C-alpha positions as CSV (number, residue, x, y, z in Angstrom):
1,M,23.1,-23.7,-5.4
2,D,23.0,-25.3,-8.9
3,V,24.1,-22.8,-11.6
4,G,21.6,-24.2,-14.0
5,L,18.8,-23.6,-11.4
6,V,19.9,-20.0,-11.0
7,A,19.9,-19.6,-14.8
8,I,16.3,-20.8,-14.8
9,F,15.4,-18.3,-12.1
10,V,17.0,-15.4,-14.1
11,A,15.2,-16.4,-17.3
12,L,11.9,-16.7,-15.4
13,G,12.5,-13.2,-13.9
14,A,13.1,-11.6,-17.3
15,A,10.0,-13.2,-18.8
16,V,7.8,-12.2,-15.8
17,G,9.2,-8.7,-15.7
18,F,8.3,-8.2,-19.3
19,L,4.8,-9.6,-18.8
20,A,4.3,-7.4,-15.8
21,G,5.0,-4.3,-17.8
22,L,3.0,-5.5,-20.7
23,L,-0.2,-6.7,-19.1
24,G,0.0,-5.3,-15.6
25,I,0.3,-8.8,-14.0
26,G,2.5,-9.4,-11.1
27,G,3.6,-12.7,-12.7
28,G,2.9,-14.9,-9.7
29,M,0.7,-17.4,-11.6
30,T,3.6,-17.8,-14.0
31,I,6.3,-18.0,-11.3
32,V,4.6,-20.5,-9.0
33,P,4.4,-23.5,-11.3
34,V,8.1,-23.0,-12.4
35,L,9.2,-22.7,-8.8
36,V,7.2,-25.8,-7.8
37,A,9.0,-27.8,-10.5
38,A,12.4,-26.4,-9.4
39,F,11.8,-27.0,-5.7
40,T,10.5,-30.5,-6.4
41,H,13.6,-31.2,-8.5
42,V,16.0,-30.2,-5.7
43,G,14.1,-32.2,-3.1
44,F,12.4,-29.7,-0.9
45,P,10.0,-31.3,1.6
46,L,6.6,-31.9,-0.1
47,Q,4.6,-30.0,2.5
48,H,6.7,-26.9,2.0
49,I,7.0,-26.8,-1.8
50,L,3.8,-25.0,-2.7
51,P,3.7,-22.5,0.2
52,M,7.4,-21.7,-0.5
53,A,6.7,-21.2,-4.2
54,I,3.8,-18.9,-3.5
55,G,5.5,-17.0,-0.8
56,T,8.6,-16.4,-3.0
57,A,6.5,-15.4,-5.9
58,M,4.6,-12.8,-3.8
59,A,8.0,-11.4,-2.7
60,T,9.1,-11.0,-6.3
61,I,5.9,-9.3,-7.2
62,V,6.7,-6.5,-4.7
63,F,9.7,-5.5,-6.8
64,T,8.2,-6.3,-10.2
65,S,5.1,-4.2,-9.5
66,L,7.3,-1.3,-8.4
67,A,9.3,-1.3,-11.6
68,S,6.2,-1.8,-13.8
69,T,4.2,1.0,-11.9
70,R,7.1,3.4,-12.2
71,A,7.2,2.8,-16.0
72,H,3.4,3.2,-16.4
73,H,3.4,6.3,-14.2
74,A,5.8,7.9,-16.6
75,H,3.1,7.5,-19.2
76,G,0.5,9.1,-16.9
77,A,-1.6,6.0,-17.0
78,V,-1.9,4.9,-13.3
79,G,-5.3,5.7,-11.7
80,W,-4.0,6.6,-8.2
81,R,-7.5,7.4,-7.0
82,I,-8.5,3.8,-7.6
83,V,-5.3,2.6,-5.9
84,R,-6.0,4.7,-2.8
85,A,-9.6,3.4,-2.6
86,M,-8.8,-0.3,-2.9
87,A,-5.4,-0.5,-1.1
88,P,-6.8,-0.9,2.5
89,G,-9.0,-3.8,1.5
90,L,-6.3,-5.4,-0.6
91,V,-3.8,-5.3,2.4
92,L,-6.4,-6.9,4.7
93,G,-7.3,-9.6,2.3
94,S,-3.6,-10.3,1.3
95,L,-2.7,-10.8,5.0
96,L,-5.4,-13.4,5.4
97,G,-4.8,-15.3,2.1
98,P,-1.4,-16.8,3.2
99,Q,-2.9,-18.3,6.3
100,F,-5.4,-20.1,4.2
101,A,-2.7,-21.4,1.8
102,A,-0.5,-22.7,4.6
103,A,-3.5,-24.6,6.2
104,I,-4.7,-26.3,3.0
105,P,-3.1,-29.7,2.1
106,A,-0.5,-29.4,-0.7
107,R,-2.3,-31.5,-3.3
108,L,-5.6,-29.6,-2.7
109,M,-3.8,-26.3,-2.9
110,G,-2.2,-27.4,-6.2
111,A,-5.6,-28.3,-7.6
112,I,-7.1,-25.0,-6.5
113,F,-4.2,-23.2,-8.1
114,A,-4.7,-25.1,-11.4
115,L,-8.4,-24.2,-11.5
116,F,-7.7,-20.5,-11.0
117,T,-5.0,-20.6,-13.6
118,W,-7.4,-22.0,-16.1
119,F,-10.0,-19.4,-15.0
120,T,-7.4,-16.7,-15.7
121,A,-6.7,-18.2,-19.2
122,A,-10.4,-18.2,-20.0
123,R,-10.9,-14.6,-18.9
124,M,-7.9,-13.5,-21.0
125,V,-8.9,-15.3,-24.2
126,R,-12.6,-14.2,-24.0
127,A,-13.4,-10.9,-25.5
128,P,-14.5,-8.5,-22.8
129,A,-18.2,-7.7,-22.7
130,A,-19.1,-4.2,-23.7
131,A,-19.4,-2.0,-20.6
132,K,-22.7,-0.3,-19.9
133,A,-22.4,3.5,-20.4
134,A,-23.8,4.2,-16.9
135,R,-21.5,1.7,-15.1
136,T,-18.9,3.4,-13.0
137,L,-16.6,2.5,-10.1
138,P,-18.6,2.0,-6.8
139,G,-18.3,4.0,-3.6
140,S,-15.5,3.7,-1.0
141,A,-17.2,1.0,1.1
142,A,-17.7,-1.3,-1.9
143,M,-14.2,-0.6,-3.2
144,F,-12.9,-1.7,0.2
145,G,-15.0,-4.9,0.0
146,V,-13.9,-5.7,-3.5
147,G,-10.3,-5.1,-2.5
148,T,-10.5,-7.4,0.5
149,G,-11.9,-10.2,-1.7
150,I,-9.3,-9.8,-4.4
151,G,-6.5,-9.5,-1.8
152,A,-7.6,-12.8,-0.1
153,I,-7.7,-14.7,-3.4
154,S,-4.5,-13.2,-4.7
155,G,-2.6,-13.8,-1.4
156,M,-3.7,-17.4,-1.3
157,L,-2.7,-18.1,-4.9
158,G,0.5,-16.1,-5.1
159,A,-1.0,-13.7,-7.7
160,G,-0.6,-10.0,-8.1
161,G,-4.4,-9.7,-8.6
162,A,-4.5,-8.3,-12.1
163,F,-6.5,-11.3,-13.3
164,L,-9.3,-9.9,-11.1
165,T,-8.6,-6.2,-10.9
166,V,-8.3,-5.6,-14.7
167,P,-11.7,-7.2,-15.5
168,F,-13.3,-5.3,-12.5
169,M,-12.0,-2.0,-13.7
170,T,-12.8,-2.5,-17.4
171,R,-16.4,-3.4,-16.4
172,C,-16.5,-0.1,-14.6
173,N,-15.5,1.8,-17.8
174,V,-11.8,2.2,-17.0
175,P,-10.0,2.1,-20.3
176,I,-7.9,-1.0,-20.8
177,H,-4.5,0.7,-20.8
178,G,-5.4,2.6,-17.7
179,A,-6.7,-0.6,-16.1
180,V,-3.4,-2.5,-16.9
181,A,-1.3,0.4,-15.5
182,T,-3.4,0.7,-12.4
183,A,-3.4,-3.1,-11.8
184,A,0.4,-2.9,-11.7
185,A,0.2,-0.4,-8.9
186,L,-2.5,-2.4,-7.1
187,G,-0.1,-5.3,-7.1
188,I,2.2,-3.5,-4.7
189,P,0.0,-3.6,-1.5
190,I,-1.2,-7.1,-2.4
191,A,2.3,-8.5,-2.7
192,L,3.7,-6.6,0.2
193,A,1.0,-7.7,2.6
194,A,1.0,-11.3,1.3
195,T,4.8,-11.6,1.6
196,I,4.6,-10.6,5.3
197,G,1.8,-13.2,5.7
198,F,3.9,-16.0,4.1
199,V,6.9,-15.0,6.2
200,V,4.9,-15.2,9.4
201,A,3.1,-18.4,8.4
202,G,6.4,-20.1,7.7
203,L,8.4,-19.0,10.8
204,A,6.8,-21.7,13.0
205,Q,7.4,-24.5,10.4
206,E,10.1,-27.1,10.8
207,G,12.3,-28.5,8.0
208,L,12.4,-25.4,5.8
209,P,15.2,-25.3,3.2
210,A,18.3,-23.3,3.9
211,W,18.4,-19.6,2.9
212,S,14.7,-19.3,3.6
213,V,12.9,-16.6,5.7
214,G,9.6,-18.2,6.5
215,Y,8.1,-19.3,3.2
216,V,10.3,-17.0,1.1
217,H,13.4,-18.6,-0.6
218,L,16.0,-15.9,-0.8
219,P,18.2,-17.2,-3.7
220,A,15.2,-17.6,-6.0
221,L,13.9,-14.2,-5.0
222,A,17.2,-12.4,-5.7
223,A,17.7,-14.0,-9.1
224,I,14.1,-13.5,-10.3
225,V,13.9,-9.9,-9.0
226,G,17.2,-8.8,-10.6
227,A,16.1,-9.9,-14.0
228,S,12.5,-8.8,-13.7
229,M,13.4,-5.3,-12.6
230,L,15.4,-4.8,-15.8
231,A,12.8,-6.3,-18.1
232,A,9.6,-4.6,-16.7
233,P,10.2,-1.2,-18.3
234,Y,10.5,-2.8,-21.7
235,G,7.2,-4.5,-21.3
236,A,5.5,-1.3,-20.2
237,R,6.8,0.6,-23.3
238,T,5.6,-2.2,-25.5
239,A,2.1,-2.1,-23.8
240,H,1.7,1.5,-24.9
241,R,2.6,0.7,-28.6
242,W,1.0,-2.7,-29.3
243,P,-2.7,-3.9,-29.3
244,V,-3.3,-6.1,-26.2
245,A,-5.7,-8.6,-27.7
246,K,-3.2,-11.0,-29.4
247,L,-0.8,-10.8,-26.5
248,R,-3.6,-11.7,-24.0
249,R,-4.5,-14.7,-26.1
250,A,-0.8,-15.9,-26.2
251,F,-0.6,-15.4,-22.4
252,A,-3.8,-17.4,-22.0
253,V,-2.2,-20.4,-23.8
254,L,0.7,-20.1,-21.3
255,M,-1.6,-20.0,-18.4
256,A,-3.5,-23.0,-19.6
257,A,-0.3,-25.0,-19.9
258,L,0.9,-24.0,-16.5
259,G,-2.5,-24.9,-15.0
260,A,-2.2,-28.4,-16.6
261,Y,1.2,-28.8,-15.0
262,M,-0.2,-27.9,-11.6
263,A,-3.1,-30.3,-12.0
264,W,-0.6,-33.1,-12.9
265,W,1.6,-32.2,-9.9
266,S,-1.3,-32.2,-7.5
267,L,-2.3,-35.7,-8.7
268,V,1.0,-37.5,-8.8
269,R,2.8,-36.0,-5.7
């Protein structure tokens, strides 16, 4: 494999790992557009590029979320009660999401990804509405339902789910730092289930690139994970020292730019 390409994967992993610790995101919505560009550059078959990028991104999130969760847990910030309530629904939804992604035409999937990326940017840059004092987390049945919906969307788009779980928790009066930490832990069942889904969805496909297991590209996975696991604890430590607002706005700009690239890719490919 091209050494320059590996260097890109390593740099991407370091950036994503830091952001995972900082904002509780799995990093999939950052990883996918870069992998799409890389896989397009090396000539992967068009119909496999986006599912391969999403599947590989989800596999990296398993490891990134583990590192980020471990660091946040050391600060006592993870709401494990929330994780236990939402995890079953997240797993169910995340298993279904990859099947939708594999069935949707590449250009349409790219456009959907771009729209959700812009949605994420808008949610990050917008000041959160003040939560009502009486608003609390719902019961177990509703938590299962919310988890299923978030898991399906996240599994389809290659996201760790924080762009949905953090706003949901903060609207239910979970403090922002606790929501960020808990979102990192919620990314583990999402990513694990979705990775299995993308592996299964890709096994029956013909013409997959070498060194792939289903829709997971192993060299990209190894390079990104190695760097992200080292960087995630630094992001988590920073998250507990810095105000989040300016960092969220900067990340929103990045998301908007990546969404623009995916919209362009879906139009010209």
